[in-house]
BARO-355161 format. One record per residue (C-alpha): residue in one letter; x, y, z; residue number from 1. Coordinates in steps of 0.001 Angstrom, whole numbers, plus 500000, padded with zeros to 6 digits. Example, Ala and Ser with C-alpha at 12.3 -4.5 7.8 and 13.67 -1.06 7.14 Angstrom:
BEGIN
  type      xx      yy      zz  seq
     a  512300  495500  507800    1
     s  513670  498940  507140    2
end
This chain:
BEGIN
  type      xx      yy      zz  seq
     m  416493  644326  387755    1
     r  418102  643797  384412    2
     g  417498  640015  384393    3
     q  413865  640411  385347    4
     s  413021  642775  382475    5
     s  414625  640443  379905    6
     v  412480  637575  381227    7
     e  409392  639760  380969    8
     f  410440  640735  377444    9
     g  410893  637068  376489   10
     v  407465  636090  377823   11
     s  405846  639064  376102   12
     a  407574  638200  372817   13
     i  406333  634614  372993   14
     v  402770  635732  373709   15
     l  402866  638252  370865   16
     l  404318  635651  368487   17
     l  401546  633190  369355   18
     l  398935  635914  368777   19
     v  400457  636740  365378   20
     f  400359  633078  364329   21
     g  396777  632855  365584   22
     l  395828  635859  363458   23
     i  397540  634280  360450   24
     d  395507  631102  360990   25
     l  392279  633110  361232   26
     g  393179  634883  357997   27
     r  393803  631524  356314   28
     v  390435  630191  357503   29
     f  388710  633233  356036   30
     y  390682  632986  352766   31
     f  389887  629289  352287   32
     d  386236  629804  353225   33
     v  385964  632457  350493   34
     a  387722  630083  348066   35
     l  385270  627258  348857   36
     t  382335  629609  348341   37
     g  383691  630760  344977   38
     a  384270  627166  343901   39
     t  380710  626088  344783   40
     r  379307  629080  342917   41
     e  381299  628201  339803   42
     g  380208  624563  339995   43
     a  376550  625523  340414   44
     r  376843  628047  337585   45
     q  378167  625330  335268   46
     a  375363  622994  336337   47
     s  372608  625575  335806   48
     w  373879  626909  332484   49
     f  371519  626766  329491   50
     d  372031  627889  325912   51
     p  368793  629641  324864   52
     t  369892  629758  321210   53
     n  369755  625959  320997   54
     s  366745  624673  322932   55
     s  367224  621112  321697   56
     n  370614  620939  323390   57
     p  370254  620538  327168   58
     n  373094  621549  329449   59
     p  376191  619523  328504   60
     n  377796  620409  331880   61
     l  375088  618924  334107   62
     y  376973  615909  335437   63
     d  379416  615141  338224   64
     s  382810  615299  336532   65
     a  382030  618500  334577   66
     i  380894  620214  337784   67
     q  383919  618857  339637   68
     n  386260  620220  336950   69
     a  384710  623686  337347   70
     v  385020  623492  341153   71
     d  388606  622202  341009   72
     s  389746  625009  338718   73
     i  388785  627541  341402   74
     l  390271  625438  344213   75
     k  393569  625110  342341   76
     h  393667  628860  341713   77
     s  393150  629402  345456   78
     g  395999  627103  346470   79
     l  393835  624206  347630   80
     p  394070  620602  346400   81
     t  391501  619234  343977   82
     s  388317  617966  345545   83
     t  387402  614407  346285   84
     l  383936  613545  344999   85
     g  381564  612465  347770   86
     n  379333  610835  345154   87
     p  378200  608192  344195   88
     g  375702  606956  346684   89
     t  375853  609938  349032   90
     s  375257  612840  346680   91
     c  373583  614885  349438   92
     p  375222  614925  352879   93
     s  372866  614429  355809   94
     p  372100  617722  357537   95
     a  372463  617665  361314   96
     d  369226  619615  361761   97
     g  367120  617543  359323   98
     n  366456  620333  356807   99
     t  365159  619054  353468  100
     a  367260  621444  351342  101
     y  370463  619660  352464  102
     n  371992  622849  353807  103
     p  374517  622997  356673  104
     p  374999  622176  359472  105
     y  376246  618662  358759  106
     s  377221  615939  361182  107
     d  380908  615523  361992  108
     s  381036  612287  359972  109
     t  380411  614306  356772  110
     y  383790  616020  357039  111
     p  386945  614244  355875  112
     s  389489  613044  358406  113
     d  392318  614562  356337  114
     v  392895  618246  356965  115
     n  392707  620747  354110  116
     q  391217  618182  351683  117
     p  387914  619438  350225  118
     v  385158  616901  349609  119
     l  382575  617753  346955  120
     y  378918  616747  347102  121
     i  376541  617472  344229  122
     c  372911  617227  345229  123
     y  370510  617158  342273  124
     s  366822  617912  342853  125
     n  367217  617416  346634  126
     s  367504  613669  345967  127
     p  370272  612055  348007  128
     g  370680  609072  345653  129
     l  370583  610885  342308  130
     d  374002  610738  340669  131
     l  374708  611946  337124  132
     t  377686  610306  335440  133
     s  376790  611899  332102  134
     a  374723  614867  330969  135
     p  370993  614205  330497  136
     t  369839  614103  326878  137
     d  366606  615939  327651  138
     n  365389  618821  329788  139
     s  363951  616580  332508  140
     l  365872  618438  335239  141
     k  364824  621893  333998  142
     g  363881  624149  336896  143
     t  365089  621715  339545  144
     d  367611  622587  342207  145
     v  371304  621768  342065  146
     n  373199  622197  345328  147
     v  376997  622146  345079  148
     i  378565  621534  348499  149
     l  382197  621583  349631  150
     v  383202  620462  353117  151
     m  386691  620614  354578  152
     n  388555  620214  357856  153
     f  390828  623228  358105  154
     g  394086  622382  359886  155
     f  395801  625094  361882  156
     v  399465  625905  361370  157
     s  400091  627466  364753  158
     g  399683  625862  368123  159
     f  397843  628882  369475  160
     l  394448  628157  367927  161
     q  394916  624393  368273  162
     g  394940  624920  372012  163
     v  391762  626999  371817  164
     l  389733  625331  369027  165
     g  391297  621864  368635  166
     n  393391  620505  365757  167
     s  390964  621619  363045  168
     v  387671  623346  362362  169
     h  384959  622428  359896  170
     i  384355  624825  357043  171
     v  381611  624385  354484  172
     a  380244  626218  351476  173
     n  377172  625401  349415  174
     t  375405  627080  346544  175
     h  371898  626382  345214  176
     m  370922  627255  341646  177
     a  368034  626268  339393  178
     v  368852  624210  336312  179
     g  368016  626159  333159  180
     g  366051  624936  330152  181
     y  362915  625385  328082  182
end
């Protein structure tokens, strides 16, 4: 009798340990999803900013590297690595359902093969080829949409969820804002 209960205890302990690690992984997915959302919001906020006291000065932050710096500051604060820019050429990832606002879902090829490495896409005016390497000198983008998108393959730490969901899951965050100006 005594040997049987210790075996049952050992099996129960292993199952409970796997469940705890699975819950930790789920908590990490949620935490990083919130971090990606916050980073896209900050990037879109920087891109849409406008100084109403100086109407002759368009937004000096409306270009790729300025938006990426804003996004990366939030990612770094959240314990994630800096983003890799998906631009140039593919500034808007192809949506899997064909929507014209370039919102998720995205095809599997959009997500990086490396786990826990965010990739940043900045989609200006819903134009997949529009890439801004410097801030515009006029208000030509005033009122247009900027969509800041982060995609990432989240890698699990525990084997419990890997057995259920695979080695990783796709997480994505995107934020639309209108570019300000007169």
